[in-house]
PDB file with SEQRES, HELIX, SHEET and CRYST1 records, atoms N, CA, C and O in Angstrom:
SEQRES   1 A   69  MET ARG LEU THR ILE ALA CYS VAL ALA ASN HIS GLU GLU          
SEQRES   2 A   69  GLN PHE ARG LYS ALA MET GLY THR LYS GLN LYS ALA GLU          
SEQRES   3 A   69  ALA LYS LYS GLU LEU ALA ALA LYS ARG ARG GLN LEU THR          
SEQRES   4 A   69  HIS ALA GLU ARG ARG ILE ASN GLN ARG GLY ILE GLY ASN          
SEQRES   5 A   69  SER ARG LEU THR PHE PRO MET THR LEU TRP GLU TYR SER          
SEQRES   6 A   69  LEU ARG LEU TYR                                              
HELIX    1 AA1 ARG A    2  GLN A   47  1                                  46    
HELIX    2 AA2 LEU A   61  LEU A   68  1                                   8    
CRYST1    1.000    1.000    1.000  90.00  90.00  90.00 P 1           1          
ATOM      1  N   MET A   1       0.821  -1.188   0.000  1.00  0.00           N  
ATOM      2  CA  MET A   1       0.000   0.000   0.000  1.00  0.00           C  
ATOM      3  C   MET A   1       0.868   1.257   0.000  1.00  0.00           C  
ATOM      4  O   MET A   1       0.604   2.188  -0.760  1.00  0.00           O  
ATOM      5  N   ARG A   2       1.896   1.293   0.841  1.00  0.00           N  
ATOM      6  CA  ARG A   2       2.790   2.453   0.888  1.00  0.00           C  
ATOM      7  C   ARG A   2       3.518   2.634  -0.440  1.00  0.00           C  
ATOM      8  O   ARG A   2       3.708   3.759  -0.901  1.00  0.00           O  
ATOM      9  N   LEU A   3       3.919   1.534  -1.046  1.00  0.00           N  
ATOM     10  CA  LEU A   3       4.601   1.591  -2.343  1.00  0.00           C  
ATOM     11  C   LEU A   3       3.673   2.178  -3.400  1.00  0.00           C  
ATOM     12  O   LEU A   3       4.101   2.983  -4.226  1.00  0.00           O  
ATOM     13  N   THR A   4       2.432   1.785  -3.376  1.00  0.00           N  
ATOM     14  CA  THR A   4       1.454   2.313  -4.326  1.00  0.00           C  
ATOM     15  C   THR A   4       1.270   3.814  -4.141  1.00  0.00           C  
ATOM     16  O   THR A   4       1.255   4.566  -5.115  1.00  0.00           O  
ATOM     17  N   ILE A   5       1.134   4.240  -2.919  1.00  0.00           N  
ATOM     18  CA  ILE A   5       0.970   5.663  -2.624  1.00  0.00           C  
ATOM     19  C   ILE A   5       2.209   6.439  -3.047  1.00  0.00           C  
ATOM     20  O   ILE A   5       2.089   7.539  -3.588  1.00  0.00           O  
ATOM     21  N   ALA A   6       3.386   5.896  -2.813  1.00  0.00           N  
ATOM     22  CA  ALA A   6       4.625   6.561  -3.212  1.00  0.00           C  
ATOM     23  C   ALA A   6       4.705   6.698  -4.723  1.00  0.00           C  
ATOM     24  O   ALA A   6       5.118   7.742  -5.227  1.00  0.00           O  
ATOM     25  N   CYS A   7       4.317   5.660  -5.450  1.00  0.00           N  
ATOM     26  CA  CYS A   7       4.348   5.711  -6.919  1.00  0.00           C  
ATOM     27  C   CYS A   7       3.366   6.753  -7.448  1.00  0.00           C  
ATOM     28  O   CYS A   7       3.691   7.516  -8.358  1.00  0.00           O  
ATOM     29  N   VAL A   8       2.176   6.780  -6.880  1.00  0.00           N  
ATOM     30  CA  VAL A   8       1.163   7.752  -7.301  1.00  0.00           C  
ATOM     31  C   VAL A   8       1.650   9.170  -7.017  1.00  0.00           C  
ATOM     32  O   VAL A   8       1.505  10.053  -7.862  1.00  0.00           O  
ATOM     33  N   ALA A   9       2.217   9.392  -5.856  1.00  0.00           N  
ATOM     34  CA  ALA A   9       2.727  10.715  -5.496  1.00  0.00           C  
ATOM     35  C   ALA A   9       3.841  11.141  -6.442  1.00  0.00           C  
ATOM     36  O   ALA A   9       3.899  12.303  -6.846  1.00  0.00           O  
ATOM     37  N   ASN A  10       4.720  10.222  -6.798  1.00  0.00           N  
ATOM     38  CA  ASN A  10       5.810  10.523  -7.718  1.00  0.00           C  
ATOM     39  C   ASN A  10       5.270  10.897  -9.093  1.00  0.00           C  
ATOM     40  O   ASN A  10       5.718  11.876  -9.691  1.00  0.00           O  
ATOM     41  N   HIS A  11       4.322  10.133  -9.591  1.00  0.00           N  
ATOM     42  CA  HIS A  11       3.743  10.425 -10.903  1.00  0.00           C  
ATOM     43  C   HIS A  11       2.944  11.722 -10.888  1.00  0.00           C  
ATOM     44  O   HIS A  11       2.903  12.451 -11.879  1.00  0.00           O  
ATOM     45  N   GLU A  12       2.316  11.996  -9.762  1.00  0.00           N  
ATOM     46  CA  GLU A  12       1.564  13.244  -9.645  1.00  0.00           C  
ATOM     47  C   GLU A  12       2.500  14.440  -9.761  1.00  0.00           C  
ATOM     48  O   GLU A  12       2.185  15.417 -10.440  1.00  0.00           O  
ATOM     49  N   GLU A  13       3.636  14.363  -9.106  1.00  0.00           N  
ATOM     50  CA  GLU A  13       4.599  15.466  -9.182  1.00  0.00           C  
ATOM     51  C   GLU A  13       5.148  15.619 -10.599  1.00  0.00           C  
ATOM     52  O   GLU A  13       5.304  16.742 -11.079  1.00  0.00           O  
ATOM     53  N   GLN A  14       5.439  14.518 -11.267  1.00  0.00           N  
ATOM     54  CA  GLN A  14       5.897  14.576 -12.660  1.00  0.00           C  
ATOM     55  C   GLN A  14       4.823  15.191 -13.555  1.00  0.00           C  
ATOM     56  O   GLN A  14       5.127  15.989 -14.442  1.00  0.00           O  
ATOM     57  N   PHE A  15       3.571  14.817 -13.317  1.00  0.00           N  
ATOM     58  CA  PHE A  15       2.462  15.365 -14.092  1.00  0.00           C  
ATOM     59  C   PHE A  15       2.341  16.869 -13.877  1.00  0.00           C  
ATOM     60  O   PHE A  15       2.142  17.617 -14.835  1.00  0.00           O  
ATOM     61  N   ARG A  16       2.458  17.315 -12.636  1.00  0.00           N  
ATOM     62  CA  ARG A  16       2.379  18.750 -12.338  1.00  0.00           C  
ATOM     63  C   ARG A  16       3.491  19.517 -13.033  1.00  0.00           C  
ATOM     64  O   ARG A  16       3.249  20.590 -13.585  1.00  0.00           O  
ATOM     65  N   LYS A  17       4.706  18.984 -13.014  1.00  0.00           N  
ATOM     66  CA  LYS A  17       5.827  19.651 -13.679  1.00  0.00           C  
ATOM     67  C   LYS A  17       5.586  19.736 -15.173  1.00  0.00           C  
ATOM     68  O   LYS A  17       5.839  20.771 -15.790  1.00  0.00           O  
ATOM     69  N   ALA A  18       5.095  18.646 -15.759  1.00  0.00           N  
ATOM     70  CA  ALA A  18       4.832  18.634 -17.200  1.00  0.00           C  
ATOM     71  C   ALA A  18       3.739  19.639 -17.566  1.00  0.00           C  
ATOM     72  O   ALA A  18       3.859  20.367 -18.552  1.00  0.00           O  
ATOM     73  N   MET A  19       2.687  19.669 -16.772  1.00  0.00           N  
ATOM     74  CA  MET A  19       1.599  20.615 -17.040  1.00  0.00           C  
ATOM     75  C   MET A  19       2.064  22.051 -16.843  1.00  0.00           C  
ATOM     76  O   MET A  19       1.680  22.937 -17.606  1.00  0.00           O  
ATOM     77  N   GLY A  20       2.885  22.288 -15.829  1.00  0.00           N  
ATOM     78  CA  GLY A  20       3.413  23.635 -15.607  1.00  0.00           C  
ATOM     79  C   GLY A  20       4.261  24.096 -16.775  1.00  0.00           C  
ATOM     80  O   GLY A  20       4.168  25.247 -17.202  1.00  0.00           O  
ATOM     81  N   THR A  21       5.087  23.198 -17.293  1.00  0.00           N  
ATOM     82  CA  THR A  21       5.921  23.528 -18.448  1.00  0.00           C  
ATOM     83  C   THR A  21       5.053  23.820 -19.659  1.00  0.00           C  
ATOM     84  O   THR A  21       5.313  24.759 -20.411  1.00  0.00           O  
ATOM     85  N   LYS A  22       4.021  23.011 -19.842  1.00  0.00           N  
ATOM     86  CA  LYS A  22       3.120  23.196 -20.978  1.00  0.00           C  
ATOM     87  C   LYS A  22       2.380  24.528 -20.868  1.00  0.00           C  
ATOM     88  O   LYS A  22       2.246  25.241 -21.862  1.00  0.00           O  
ATOM     89  N   GLN A  23       1.905  24.868 -19.686  1.00  0.00           N  
ATOM     90  CA  GLN A  23       1.184  26.121 -19.487  1.00  0.00           C  
ATOM     91  C   GLN A  23       2.098  27.325 -19.708  1.00  0.00           C  
ATOM     92  O   GLN A  23       1.668  28.336 -20.263  1.00  0.00           O  
ATOM     93  N   LYS A  24       3.357  27.220 -19.276  1.00  0.00           N  
ATOM     94  CA  LYS A  24       4.300  28.314 -19.493  1.00  0.00           C  
ATOM     95  C   LYS A  24       4.548  28.513 -20.979  1.00  0.00           C  
ATOM     96  O   LYS A  24       4.614  29.648 -21.452  1.00  0.00           O  
ATOM     97  N   ALA A  25       4.684  27.423 -21.713  1.00  0.00           N  
ATOM     98  CA  ALA A  25       4.908  27.512 -23.158  1.00  0.00           C  
ATOM     99  C   ALA A  25       3.701  28.140 -23.853  1.00  0.00           C  
ATOM    100  O   ALA A  25       3.860  28.970 -24.748  1.00  0.00           O  
ATOM    101  N   GLU A  26       2.505  27.747 -23.444  1.00  0.00           N  
ATOM    102  CA  GLU A  26       1.297  28.325 -24.025  1.00  0.00           C  
ATOM    103  C   GLU A  26       1.181  29.804 -23.701  1.00  0.00           C  
ATOM    104  O   GLU A  26       0.776  30.595 -24.554  1.00  0.00           O  
ATOM    105  N   ALA A  27       1.526  30.184 -22.495  1.00  0.00           N  
ATOM    106  CA  ALA A  27       1.470  31.591 -22.099  1.00  0.00           C  
ATOM    107  C   ALA A  27       2.460  32.417 -22.915  1.00  0.00           C  
ATOM    108  O   ALA A  27       2.151  33.538 -23.318  1.00  0.00           O  
ATOM    109  N   LYS A  28       3.651  31.866 -23.158  1.00  0.00           N  
ATOM    110  CA  LYS A  28       4.637  32.575 -23.977  1.00  0.00           C  
ATOM    111  C   LYS A  28       4.138  32.750 -25.397  1.00  0.00           C  
ATOM    112  O   LYS A  28       4.331  33.806 -26.000  1.00  0.00           O  
ATOM    113  N   LYS A  29       3.491  31.717 -25.940  1.00  0.00           N  
ATOM    114  CA  LYS A  29       2.944  31.810 -27.296  1.00  0.00           C  
ATOM    115  C   LYS A  29       1.851  32.871 -27.371  1.00  0.00           C  
ATOM    116  O   LYS A  29       1.810  33.654 -28.320  1.00  0.00           O  
ATOM    117  N   GLU A  30       0.967  32.899 -26.380  1.00  0.00           N  
ATOM    118  CA  GLU A  30      -0.100  33.893 -26.352  1.00  0.00           C  
ATOM    119  C   GLU A  30       0.467  35.306 -26.238  1.00  0.00           C  
ATOM    120  O   GLU A  30      -0.006  36.225 -26.907  1.00  0.00           O  
ATOM    121  N   LEU A  31       1.467  35.472 -25.400  1.00  0.00           N  
ATOM    122  CA  LEU A  31       2.085  36.780 -25.230  1.00  0.00           C  
ATOM    123  C   LEU A  31       2.753  37.233 -26.525  1.00  0.00           C  
ATOM    124  O   LEU A  31       2.652  38.402 -26.899  1.00  0.00           O  
ATOM    125  N   ALA A  32       3.429  36.322 -27.204  1.00  0.00           N  
ATOM    126  CA  ALA A  32       4.064  36.659 -28.486  1.00  0.00           C  
ATOM    127  C   ALA A  32       3.016  37.060 -29.518  1.00  0.00           C  
ATOM    128  O   ALA A  32       3.227  38.000 -30.284  1.00  0.00           O  
ATOM    129  N   ALA A  33       1.887  36.352 -29.542  1.00  0.00           N  
ATOM    130  CA  ALA A  33       0.813  36.686 -30.485  1.00  0.00           C  
ATOM    131  C   ALA A  33       0.236  38.069 -30.182  1.00  0.00           C  
ATOM    132  O   ALA A  33      -0.049  38.835 -31.102  1.00  0.00           O  
ATOM    133  N   LYS A  34       0.065  38.388 -28.910  1.00  0.00           N  
ATOM    134  CA  LYS A  34      -0.456  39.705 -28.536  1.00  0.00           C  
ATOM    135  C   LYS A  34       0.534  40.804 -28.901  1.00  0.00           C  
ATOM    136  O   LYS A  34       0.137  41.891 -29.319  1.00  0.00           O  
ATOM    137  N   ARG A  35       1.820  40.520 -28.742  1.00  0.00           N  
ATOM    138  CA  ARG A  35       2.830  41.512 -29.129  1.00  0.00           C  
ATOM    139  C   ARG A  35       2.792  41.755 -30.632  1.00  0.00           C  
ATOM    140  O   ARG A  35       2.910  42.895 -31.081  1.00  0.00           O  
ATOM    141  N   ARG A  36       2.627  40.677 -31.418  1.00  0.00           N  
ATOM    142  CA  ARG A  36       2.529  40.834 -32.873  1.00  0.00           C  
ATOM    143  C   ARG A  36       1.295  41.652 -33.242  1.00  0.00           C  
ATOM    144  O   ARG A  36       1.365  42.509 -34.123  1.00  0.00           O  
ATOM    145  N   GLN A  37       0.177  41.402 -32.586  1.00  0.00           N  
ATOM    146  CA  GLN A  37      -1.036  42.161 -32.858  1.00  0.00           C  
ATOM    147  C   GLN A  37      -0.843  43.631 -32.529  1.00  0.00           C  
ATOM    148  O   GLN A  37      -1.273  44.503 -33.285  1.00  0.00           O  
ATOM    149  N   LEU A  38      -0.208  43.905 -31.421  1.00  0.00           N  
ATOM    150  CA  LEU A  38       0.032  45.292 -31.024  1.00  0.00           C  
ATOM    151  C   LEU A  38       0.948  45.989 -32.020  1.00  0.00           C  
ATOM    152  O   LEU A  38       0.693  47.128 -32.410  1.00  0.00           O  
ATOM    153  N   THR A  39       2.009  45.312 -32.431  1.00  0.00           N  
ATOM    154  CA  THR A  39       2.930  45.891 -33.408  1.00  0.00           C  
ATOM    155  C   THR A  39       2.206  46.177 -34.714  1.00  0.00           C  
ATOM    156  O   THR A  39       2.391  47.234 -35.317  1.00  0.00           O  
ATOM    157  N   HIS A  40       1.382  45.234 -35.145  1.00  0.00           N  
ATOM    158  CA  HIS A  40       0.627  45.416 -36.384  1.00  0.00           C  
ATOM    159  C   HIS A  40      -0.325  46.608 -36.271  1.00  0.00           C  
ATOM    160  O   HIS A  40      -0.432  47.409 -37.200  1.00  0.00           O  
ATOM    161  N   ALA A  41      -1.011  46.724 -35.144  1.00  0.00           N  
ATOM    162  CA  ALA A  41      -1.939  47.837 -34.939  1.00  0.00           C  
ATOM    163  C   ALA A  41      -1.189  49.168 -34.911  1.00  0.00           C  
ATOM    164  O   ALA A  41      -1.661  50.155 -35.476  1.00  0.00           O  
ATOM    165  N   GLU A  42      -0.038  49.202 -34.266  1.00  0.00           N  
ATOM    166  CA  GLU A  42       0.754  50.442 -34.225  1.00  0.00           C  
ATOM    167  C   GLU A  42       1.213  50.831 -35.622  1.00  0.00           C  
ATOM    168  O   GLU A  42       1.212  52.012 -35.967  1.00  0.00           O  
ATOM    169  N   ARG A  43       1.603  49.854 -36.423  1.00  0.00           N  
ATOM    170  CA  ARG A  43       2.012  50.148 -37.806  1.00  0.00           C  
ATOM    171  C   ARG A  43       0.852  50.709 -38.619  1.00  0.00           C  
ATOM    172  O   ARG A  43       1.026  51.654 -39.388  1.00  0.00           O  
ATOM    173  N   ARG A  44      -0.342  50.120 -38.444  1.00  0.00           N  
ATOM    174  CA  ARG A  44      -1.512  50.630 -39.166  1.00  0.00           C  
ATOM    175  C   ARG A  44      -1.806  52.069 -38.776  1.00  0.00           C  
ATOM    176  O   ARG A  44      -2.124  52.898 -39.628  1.00  0.00           O  
ATOM    177  N   ILE A  45      -1.698  52.362 -37.487  1.00  0.00           N  
ATOM    178  CA  ILE A  45      -1.947  53.723 -37.019  1.00  0.00           C  
ATOM    179  C   ILE A  45      -0.936  54.677 -37.637  1.00  0.00           C  
ATOM    180  O   ILE A  45      -1.304  55.753 -38.110  1.00  0.00           O  
ATOM    181  N   ASN A  46       0.329  54.294 -37.636  1.00  0.00           N  
ATOM    182  CA  ASN A  46       1.367  55.161 -38.187  1.00  0.00           C  
ATOM    183  C   ASN A  46       1.253  55.298 -39.692  1.00  0.00           C  
ATOM    184  O   ASN A  46       1.580  56.354 -40.233  1.00  0.00           O  
ATOM    185  N   GLN A  47       0.796  54.256 -40.391  1.00  0.00           N  
ATOM    186  CA  GLN A  47       0.648  54.329 -41.845  1.00  0.00           C  
ATOM    187  C   GLN A  47      -0.468  55.280 -42.248  1.00  0.00           C  
ATOM    188  O   GLN A  47      -0.428  55.850 -43.338  1.00  0.00           O  
ATOM    189  N   ARG A  48      -1.443  55.455 -41.403  1.00  0.00           N  
ATOM    190  CA  ARG A  48      -2.543  56.369 -41.714  1.00  0.00           C  
ATOM    191  C   ARG A  48      -2.135  57.825 -41.526  1.00  0.00           C  
ATOM    192  O   ARG A  48      -2.920  58.733 -41.799  1.00  0.00           O  
ATOM    193  N   GLY A  49      -0.926  58.044 -41.068  1.00  0.00           N  
ATOM    194  CA  GLY A  49      -0.420  59.394 -40.932  1.00  0.00           C  
ATOM    195  C   GLY A  49      -0.940  60.123 -39.709  1.00  0.00           C  
ATOM    196  O   GLY A  49      -0.778  61.338 -39.591  1.00  0.00           O  
ATOM    197  N   ILE A  50      -1.550  59.409 -38.818  1.00  0.00           N  
ATOM    198  CA  ILE A  50      -2.124  60.058 -37.645  1.00  0.00           C  
ATOM    199  C   ILE A  50      -1.079  60.161 -36.546  1.00  0.00           C  
ATOM    200  O   ILE A  50      -1.018  61.155 -35.822  1.00  0.00           O  
ATOM    201  N   GLY A  51      -0.269  59.139 -36.431  1.00  0.00           N  
ATOM    202  CA  GLY A  51       0.766  59.140 -35.407  1.00  0.00           C  
ATOM    203  C   GLY A  51       0.175  59.091 -34.011  1.00  0.00           C  
ATOM    204  O   GLY A  51      -0.982  58.714 -33.828  1.00  0.00           O  
ATOM    205  N   ASN A  52       0.958  59.464 -33.054  1.00  0.00           N  
ATOM    206  CA  ASN A  52       0.514  59.398 -31.661  1.00  0.00           C  
ATOM    207  C   ASN A  52      -0.037  60.717 -31.159  1.00  0.00           C  
ATOM    208  O   ASN A  52      -0.376  60.829 -29.981  1.00  0.00           O  
ATOM    209  N   SER A  53      -0.137  61.722 -32.022  1.00  0.00           N  
ATOM    210  CA  SER A  53      -0.569  63.029 -31.543  1.00  0.00           C  
ATOM    211  C   SER A  53      -2.008  63.017 -31.030  1.00  0.00           C  
ATOM    212  O   SER A  53      -2.320  63.707 -30.060  1.00  0.00           O  
ATOM    213  N   ARG A  54      -2.896  62.236 -31.672  1.00  0.00           N  
ATOM    214  CA  ARG A  54      -4.292  62.190 -31.236  1.00  0.00           C  
ATOM    215  C   ARG A  54      -4.556  61.021 -30.298  1.00  0.00           C  
ATOM    216  O   ARG A  54      -5.643  60.929 -29.728  1.00  0.00           O  
ATOM    217  N   LEU A  55      -3.612  60.146 -30.130  1.00  0.00           N  
ATOM    218  CA  LEU A  55      -3.797  58.971 -29.282  1.00  0.00           C  
ATOM    219  C   LEU A  55      -3.389  59.327 -27.857  1.00  0.00           C  
ATOM    220  O   LEU A  55      -2.206  59.501 -27.563  1.00  0.00           O  
ATOM    221  N   THR A  56      -4.376  59.432 -26.985  1.00  0.00           N  
ATOM    222  CA  THR A  56      -4.077  59.771 -25.601  1.00  0.00           C  
ATOM    223  C   THR A  56      -3.901  58.506 -24.794  1.00  0.00           C  
ATOM    224  O   THR A  56      -4.349  57.436 -25.207  1.00  0.00           O  
ATOM    225  N   PHE A  57      -3.267  58.612 -23.671  1.00  0.00           N  
ATOM    226  CA  PHE A  57      -2.911  57.446 -22.872  1.00  0.00           C  
ATOM    227  C   PHE A  57      -4.103  56.591 -22.457  1.00  0.00           C  
ATOM    228  O   PHE A  57      -4.045  55.374 -22.635  1.00  0.00           O  
ATOM    229  N   PRO A  58      -5.176  57.156 -21.915  1.00  0.00           N  
ATOM    230  CA  PRO A  58      -6.261  56.277 -21.462  1.00  0.00           C  
ATOM    231  C   PRO A  58      -7.079  55.665 -22.599  1.00  0.00           C  
ATOM    232  O   PRO A  58      -7.878  54.759 -22.365  1.00  0.00           O  
ATOM    233  N   MET A  59      -6.887  56.149 -23.820  1.00  0.00           N  
ATOM    234  CA  MET A  59      -7.659  55.635 -24.937  1.00  0.00           C  
ATOM    235  C   MET A  59      -7.098  54.284 -25.377  1.00  0.00           C  
ATOM    236  O   MET A  59      -5.896  54.148 -25.605  1.00  0.00           O  
ATOM    237  N   THR A  60      -7.945  53.322 -25.489  1.00  0.00           N  
ATOM    238  CA  THR A  60      -7.516  52.010 -25.952  1.00  0.00           C  
ATOM    239  C   THR A  60      -7.500  51.991 -27.472  1.00  0.00           C  
ATOM    240  O   THR A  60      -8.043  52.894 -28.108  1.00  0.00           O  
ATOM    241  N   LEU A  61      -6.889  50.979 -28.055  1.00  0.00           N  
ATOM    242  CA  LEU A  61      -6.877  50.862 -29.508  1.00  0.00           C  
ATOM    243  C   LEU A  61      -8.287  50.704 -30.054  1.00  0.00           C  
ATOM    244  O   LEU A  61      -8.589  51.186 -31.146  1.00  0.00           O  
ATOM    245  N   TRP A  62      -9.152  50.033 -29.305  1.00  0.00           N  
ATOM    246  CA  TRP A  62     -10.539  49.872 -29.749  1.00  0.00           C  
ATOM    247  C   TRP A  62     -11.229  51.232 -29.846  1.00  0.00           C  
ATOM    248  O   TRP A  62     -11.896  51.520 -30.839  1.00  0.00           O  
ATOM    249  N   GLU A  63     -11.072  52.058 -28.832  1.00  0.00           N  
ATOM    250  CA  GLU A  63     -11.667  53.387 -28.854  1.00  0.00           C  
ATOM    251  C   GLU A  63     -11.069  54.213 -29.983  1.00  0.00           C  
ATOM    252  O   GLU A  63     -11.773  54.981 -30.638  1.00  0.00           O  
ATOM    253  N   TYR A  64      -9.801  54.059 -30.203  1.00  0.00           N  
ATOM    254  CA  TYR A  64      -9.126  54.790 -31.262  1.00  0.00           C  
ATOM    255  C   TYR A  64      -9.653  54.364 -32.630  1.00  0.00           C  
ATOM    256  O   TYR A  64      -9.874  55.204 -33.502  1.00  0.00           O  
ATOM    257  N   SER A  65      -9.856  53.047 -32.818  1.00  0.00           N  
ATOM    258  CA  SER A  65     -10.356  52.574 -34.110  1.00  0.00           C  
ATOM    259  C   SER A  65     -11.774  53.076 -34.351  1.00  0.00           C  
ATOM    260  O   SER A  65     -12.155  53.288 -35.502  1.00  0.00           O  
ATOM    261  N   LEU A  66     -12.569  53.271 -33.296  1.00  0.00           N  
ATOM    262  CA  LEU A  66     -13.912  53.805 -33.473  1.00  0.00           C  
ATOM    263  C   LEU A  66     -13.875  55.254 -33.935  1.00  0.00           C  
ATOM    264  O   LEU A  66     -14.769  55.689 -34.660  1.00  0.00           O  
ATOM    265  N   ARG A  67     -12.865  56.006 -33.533  1.00  0.00           N  
ATOM    266  CA  ARG A  67     -12.742  57.403 -33.954  1.00  0.00           C  
ATOM    267  C   ARG A  67     -12.384  57.521 -35.421  1.00  0.00           C  
ATOM    268  O   ARG A  67     -12.682  58.538 -36.047  1.00  0.00           O  
ATOM    269  N   LEU A  68     -11.750  56.498 -35.982  1.00  0.00           N  
ATOM    270  CA  LEU A  68     -11.295  56.567 -37.371  1.00  0.00           C  
ATOM    271  C   LEU A  68     -12.451  56.393 -38.366  1.00  0.00           C  
ATOM    272  O   LEU A  68     -12.339  56.805 -39.521  1.00  0.00           O  
ATOM    273  N   TYR A  69     -13.538  55.797 -37.931  1.00  0.00           N  
ATOM    274  CA  TYR A  69     -14.634  55.512 -38.882  1.00  0.00           C  
ATOM    275  C   TYR A  69     -15.857  56.300 -38.597  1.00  0.00           C  
ATOM    276  O   TYR A  69     -16.855  56.169 -39.305  1.00  0.00           O  
TER     277      TYR A  69                                                      
END                                                                             
């Protein structure tokens, strides 16, 4: 019985480490995708010739895109 519990505990810890590694990798991928989206949005804003002069700090990109149309 003790051997069984020890084996289960060992596998549980291995599973947690594997899941933690997987979650970290997924989080990095999501963060990279968000950075690409932000860069793309900033380029679109700059290509329209508006620049940052009308973009105020509390205004989100969504609010800014609503002002353009």
